[in-house]
C-alpha positions in Angstrom: 0.1 0.1 -0.1 1.6 3.6 -0.9 2.0 6.4 1.4 -1.0 8.1 -0.1 -3.4 5.2 0.5 -2.0 4.6 4.1 -2.4 8.4 5.0 -6.0 8.7 3.0 -6.9 5.7 5.1 -5.8 7.1 8.3 -7.7 10.5 7.5 -10.8 8.5 6.4 -10.6 6.7 9.7 -10.0 10.1 11.5 -13.0 11.8 9.6 -15.2 8.6 10.3 -14.6 8.5 14.2 -14.9 12.4 14.2 -18.3 12.2 12.6 -19.5 9.5 14.7 -18.5 11.3 17.7 -20.1 14.5 16.7 -23.4 12.7 15.9 -23.4 10.9 19.4 -22.6 13.9 21.3 -25.5 15.8 19.3 -23.2 18.9 18.5 -23.0 20.2 21.8 -20.5 22.7 22.5 -20.5 22.6 26.0 -17.5 21.4 28.1 -18.2 18.4 30.3 -16.4 16.0 32.2 -16.8 12.3 33.0 -14.9 9.2 33.5 -15.5 6.4 30.9 -13.8 3.0 30.5 -10.9 3.6 27.9 -10.8 -0.2 27.0 -14.5 0.3 26.0 -13.8 3.2 23.9 -10.8 1.9 22.3 -12.9 -1.6 21.5 -15.7 0.4 19.8 -13.1 2.8 17.9 -11.6 -0.6 16.6 -15.2 -2.2 15.8 -16.1 1.2 14.0 -12.9 1.1 11.7 -13.3 -2.6 11.2 -16.9 -1.6 9.8 -15.4 1.1 7.7 -12.8 -1.0 6.4 -14.8 -4.0 5.5 -17.6 -1.8 3.6 -15.3 0.9 1.8 -13.0 0.2 -1.4 -10.1 2.7 -2.1 -9.1 2.5 -5.8 -5.1 2.7 -5.3 -4.6 3.9 -8.9 -7.0 6.7 -8.7 -5.9 7.6 -5.3 -2.1 7.7 -6.7 -3.2 9.8 -9.6 -4.8 12.3 -7.4 -1.9 12.6 -5.0 0.3 13.4 -7.9 -1.8 15.7 -9.3 -2.2 17.5 -5.9 1.3 17.1 -5.2 2.0 18.9 -8.6 -0.4 21.7 -7.7 1.2 22.3 -4.2 4.8 22.3 -5.7 3.5 24.9 -8.4 2.3 27.4 -5.7 -1.1 27.1 -6.8 -3.9 24.5 -5.8 -7.3 24.0 -7.5 -8.8 20.7 -7.1 -11.2 19.5 -9.7 -14.1 17.2 -7.9 -14.2 15.1 -10.9 -10.3 14.1 -10.1 -11.7 12.7 -6.6 -14.5 10.7 -8.1 -14.5 7.0 -7.6 -11.5 7.0 -5.3 -13.8 5.7 -2.4 -16.8 3.4 -3.1 -18.9 1.2 -1.1 -18.4 -2.5 -1.2 -21.2 -3.7 1.0 -23.7 -2.7 3.7 -22.8 -3.3 7.4 -24.8 -5.6 9.3 -27.7 -3.8 10.9 -27.4 -5.9 14.0 -23.6 -4.9 14.7 -24.5 -1.5 13.9 -27.2 -1.4 16.7 -25.0 -3.1 18.9 -22.1 -0.5 18.4 -24.4 2.5 18.4 -26.2 1.2 21.7 -22.9 0.8 23.3 -21.8 4.3 22.2 -25.0 5.7 23.5 -24.4 3.8 27.0 -21.0 5.7 27.3 -22.5 9.0 26.4 -25.4 8.6 28.9 -22.9 7.6 31.5 -21.2 11.1 31.2 -24.7 13.1 31.3 
């Protein structure tokens, strides 16, 4: 796997985790402090990443081409991105099991509820 695919995968994971966390917290901007079981949070993170990994496909050739194009643009000092260059890099290759999704969401909601 090339470095772009690795970094893209890491970014995708981070965005997915942040998106799920934002949805779970309901967009609240209030600072709250609570205690949670770190092992449970890490387990949930791993399960969410596994769900994403098993249901998304990254086209390595298109990702490499987009990386080259963006690298050239950045080296040239001017950056303009055509959204069509990014089409097809990520695609769905399945649908997660509803039972697994319900389990993960229920456990996430329990963590959130324990902090309120």
